[in-house]
N, C-alpha and C positions, 0 to 999 in steps of 0.2 A: 370558506374558512376551514382551516385544518383542524381535525379533531384533536382533542387533548392527547389521546392514545398515539396518533401518528406523530404529533409534535414531540412527544416523549421519546419515541423511537428514533426520530430525526436527530434529536439532541444526543441520544445514546451513540448514534453513528459518528458524531463529531468525536466523541470519546475514543472510538475505535480507530478513527483516522489519525488522531494525535498519537494514540499509542503505537500505531504502525510506524509513524515517523520516528518515535523513540526506539522502537525495536530495530529499525534499519540503521539508526545512528549507533546503537550497540554492536550491530554486525559490522559496520564501518570501523569502529574502534577495534574490534577483534582483527579484522583484516589488516589494519594499519599496524597492529602490534606484530603481525606475522610478516611485515615488510611487503605487503601486497597492496600497494597504493592504488592500483587500478580497480581492484575489487572494492577497496575502501571507497573510491570515488563513485562506483556503481551504487553502493548503498547510501552515500551522501545524497546523491541525486534522487534516489528513490525516496529518502526521507523528505526532500523538498517536495516531490510529487504528492506525498501523503499529506503534507501540511496545506498544500494547494487544495486537495480534496476536502480537508476538513473546513477550510475557509469557503469552499463552494457551498457546503451545507449551511455554514454560519451565515453567509450572505443571503441564501435562499430563505432561511427561517426569518430573517429580519425583513426581507422583502414581502413575505407573506403576513407580517404583522405579528409574528410569534416572539417568544422570549428565549434567547439562547442561554443555556446554562453550561458551564464548564465543570465537569467532575473531576475527581482525582484520578490519576492513571496508576495502573499497576506497573511495578518495576519489570522492565523487559529482561529477558535472558541475556547475559553478558559473555558467557563462555561457550565455545563450540569446539567440537572435536576436530574440525577441519573447515576449510572454505566450502567444501561440498556440503558438509553438515549444515552450515549456515544457509546455503542456497536451498536445500531441501526443506529446512524449517521455514524459510521465506515462502516457498511455494505452498506449504501447508497453510501458512498464515494467509496467504492470498485466497486460497480456497475457502477459508473461514470468512474472509471479508465478502467474497462472492455470495456465500450463503446468507450473510447479513443483508446484502443489497437485495437478494431474491425475496427475503422475508419482508423488507420494507416495500418492495414493489407489490407483493401479494397484498399487503395491508392497504396500500394506496389504491389498488385496483378494487378491493372490497368496498372501500369508502368512496369510490368513483372520484378520487382527488386527481384530476387530469393533469394539473400543473406539476404535481409531485411525480407523477408517472412519467411525464416529459423529462423532468431532472434525472430521475432514476434510470431512464433509458441510456443517458450519457454515461452513467457509472456501470451499467451492465456492459456496454461496449468497452469501456476502460478495463474492466476486470478480465475480459477475454484477452486483451493485450498484456495485462499484468501477468497472468498465469502462463501465457505463452512465453513471455520473456524468461521468467524463472525456470519454467520447464526446459526451454532451450539451453540455458546455461547449465542446468543440472545434467542434461544429456552430454554436453560438451565436457564437463568435469569428469563425469564417469568414463568417457572415452579416453580422456587425457591420463586418468589413473596416476601412475608414478612418473609420467614424462614431464620433468621440470621445465624443459624448453617450451613445450606446449602450454604449460601452465603460465609461464611468463609472457608468451605471446598473447594468450587470452587476457591476462592482467593488463597488458599494454592496450589491447583493444578496448577493454572496459574503462580504461583511464581516459578515453576520448569522449565518453558520455557526458552530455550537458543537459541541464533542465531547461526546456522551453515550454513556458505555460501555453497550454492550448488556447486557441481562439475561443472566446465565449460564445 
């Protein structure tokens, strides 16, 4: 049986996952307004991933006999100085989410809640990928600098990204 404290934190993580989806939709909207449809697509796909993550927690809580509660979400930032700024802020947000997952894992380990530890192991691995993706794009954008041809090439590349739900 999952403790009340751990259940509260798992529900709180649902909030952060849905907030992440909203944040990435705001970034997608910013990129679309700049006529960077590939970058916009990247963030839309990222939003789908975040909703998938939220539902993974949602389903887990239900499977464990808990009660899911959906709290209000904060409004995400909607304006950015540049596409590079959006990706830098996305990277910082992913680092925040990683810290949250580590906090949840520490709590699950303290409580010897092995099923939750197993779930969170998937998220730890996922966060390595998330931070790497954002970090790589930030580095590319920094190298590109003012080269509009390279920017549009990266935009075209990111336009090819699709969401494929991971095997459970």
